[in-house]
PALUM-309520 format. One record per residue: residue in one letter; x, y, z of N, C-alpha, C in turn. Coordinates in steps of 0.1 Angstrom, whole numbers, plus 5000, padded with zeros to 4 digits. Atoms other than C-alpha are relative to their C-alpha. Example, Ala and Ser with C-alpha at 12.3 -4.5 7.8 and 13.67 -1.06 7.14 Angstrom:
REM residues 2
A500949885000512349555078500950125000/S499149895000513749895071499250115008/
REM end
This chain:
REM residues 176
X499950025014380645835785498750024992/X501349995007376945825776499550144999/X500549875000376146175786500750094989/X499349935010378946335765499649954986/X500450055013377946105736498750054996/X501349945004374346215737500150154997/X499849865002375446575740500750034986/X499349985012377746535710499049974988/X501150035010374746385690499150124999/X500949885000372646685700500750124994/X499249885005375446935691500149984984/X499850025015376046775656499249884996/X500850125004373146555644500549924988/X499550085012375046455613501349925003/X498850084997377946295632499749855000/X500450145002377645935620500649915010/X499350084990380245795644499350015013/X500749984987378445945674498649945000/X501350065001375045835662500149855000/X499950155000376245475656500349955015/X499750044986377745465691498850025009/X501249984992374545615706499049894998/X501050115003372445355688500549875007/X499550124994374745085702499750005015/X500249994986374345205738498750065004/X501249934998370945365735499149935010/X500950084991369045085753500450015014/X499550004986371245125784500050145006/X500049864994370745505789499250015012/X500850004987368045445815500749955012/X499250054989370445245835501050105005/X499149894996372845535835499350105009/X500749914992370145745850499849955015/X500050054986370145515881501150065008/X498949944993373445675889499750145006/X500449874995371746015894499650005015/X500450014986370445895928501350015009/X498850014992374045845939500850124999/X499249885003375846135922499450074989/X500649935011374646415900500850004987/X499250005012377546405876500449854997/X499950145002377146055863501249964990/X498850035009379946085837501349985008/X498850024992382446085866499849895010/X500350114991380945775883501249905001/X499050104997383345535899499449864999/X500550145000383045155898499249975012/X500850024988381745165934498650064999/X501349945002379045405924499149924990/X500750085009378045185895499549875007/X500450124992377944875918498950035009/X501049964991375845065943498750024993/X501249985008373345175916499549874995/X500450135005373244825902499249925011/X500750074989372344675936498850075004/X501349934997369644935940498949964991/X501050065009367744755912499449875006/X500450124995367344445933498850025009/X501249984992363744425947500149935014/X500150074987362744325982499349874998/X500550135004362243965975499049945010/X500950064990360543856008498750074999/X501249935001357944126005499249964987/X500750045012357144035969499549855001/X500350154999357243655977498749995008/X501250024992354643686005498850074995/X501249935005352443945989499449924988/X500550085011352143735958499349875005/X500650124995351343425978498750035007/X501249964994348743605998498950034990/X501049975010347043735967499549874993/X500450135007347043395949499349915009/X500750084990346043215981498650045002/X501449954999343043435985499249974988/X500750045012342143375949499649864999/X500450155000342242995952499049985011/X501050024989340343025985498650044995/X501249955005337643225967499449904990/X500550105010337342965939499549885008/X500550124993337042675964498750045008/X501249964992334542865986498850024991/X501149985010332442965955499549864996/X500450145005332542595943499249935011/X500750064989331442475978498650065001/X501349934998328642735981499149974988/X500950035012327442665945499549865002/X500450134998327342295953498949995010/X501050014990325442345985498750074996/X501249945005322942585969499349924990/X500650085010322442355940499349875005/X500650134994321742045962499150035011/X501049964990319742235988500450025014/X499849994985321442206022500750135004/X499349884996322842566022499550065013/X500649944988320442676049500349925013/X499650084988321542386072501450025003/X498549984998325242476067500250145005/X499849864994325242776091501550035001/X498549974999329042736095500550064987/X499649945012329442816058499550154999/X500549865000327343126062500950095008/X499149934991329643236090501450024993/X498749995007332743166069499850104989/X500249905010331243376041500050145005/X500049874993330743666065501450045003/X498749964996334243646078501050014988/X499149995012335743626043499850134993/X500349885006334343966034501250094998/X498949925002337644146040501149944990/X499050075008339643896019500250064986/X499749935013339044065985500850125001/X499249884997340344385999501549975002/X498650054997343444206013500749954987/X499450055013344044035979500350114991/X499749885008343744365961501250085005/X498949924995346144535984501349924998/X498850085003348644245981500450004986/X499749985014348344265944500650134997/X499449875001349044635946501550005004/X498650014995352144565966500949934990/X499250075010353344315941500350094988/X499949925012352744555912501050125003/X499249884997354444855929501449975004/X498750044995357344685947500749934989/X499450085010357944455918500550084988/X499549925012358444735892501150095004/X498949914996361044915913501349954994/X500049854998363245105905499550074987/X500449945013361445175871498650045000/X501349965004358445365861499849954986/X499950065013359245275825501249924999/X498950104999361444965823501250044992/X498849975007364945055815500250144995/X500049865006364145415806499950105011/X500349894990362745615836500049945014/X500050054986363745545872498950075008/X501149944992361045605899500450135007/X499649884993363045865917500050134991/X500149895009363146085886498650034996/X501349985004359446045880499150065011/X500849944989358346205913499550134996/X500649885003355946485909500650125008/X499549894993357046835918498950085006/X501149934993353646925932500249995015/X499749994986353947035968499049925008/X500950084991352346845997498850095003/X501149914997350247156005498949994988/X501050015011348647135970499349875000/X500650124999347946775974499050005011/X500949994989346346836008498850084997/X501249925004344147115995499149934991/X500850085010343046905966499249895007/X500750114993342246615989498950055009/X501049944992340346836013498850054991/X501049965009338446975983499149884996/X500850125004337446625971499249955011/X500750054988336446516006498850095002/X501249904998334246836010499049984989/X501050015011332646795976499249875001/X500750135000331846425979499249995013/X500850004988330646476015498750084998/X501249925004328246746002499149924992/X500850095009327046505975499349895009/X500550104992326546246002498850055008/X501149944992324446476024498850034991/X501149975009322346585994499349874996/X500650135004321846215984499249955012/X500850054989320746126019498750085002/X501249924999318346416020499049964990/X500950045010316846325987499449875002/X500650134998316445965995499149995012/X500950004989314946026029498850074998/X501249925003312546286016499149924990/X500850095009311446035989499449895007/X500550114993311045756013498950045010/X501049964990309045946039499050094994/
REM end
């Protein structure tokens, strides 16, 4: 119903009835695009197809649940650790608290873990939309081939590796 309606508006922009109906259902057009993953001719979708597309919008709750808690847990741990370190530095016994120095060393990967968990929350939590209610993720996939991406990646790696070697040479020649 929505596709012929939009096509009728495109064919006759002055059709007031079609425009009013399109305005009424316009906010739901992105949801109709979710059917394209299941069948290309969405105007002939069955109730089973609509139900399958609707259940495709439900995110993986366990992954979101635990990723969010890991991210927030790391954040609260950082706040407590910073508070404890600040207290010990302010009062003086930080050098006698070797255990804290070891804890600080072992927490170095935690910011990376928190950032990755936040990325999982952002990416999995927004599924199936790139633009909420308008553009599904499977329609926003780039048409660039994997070979083009690989060549570009190899180019970037080569370029930045060359810059690294030049930088190492310049720094070592300046130092010695």
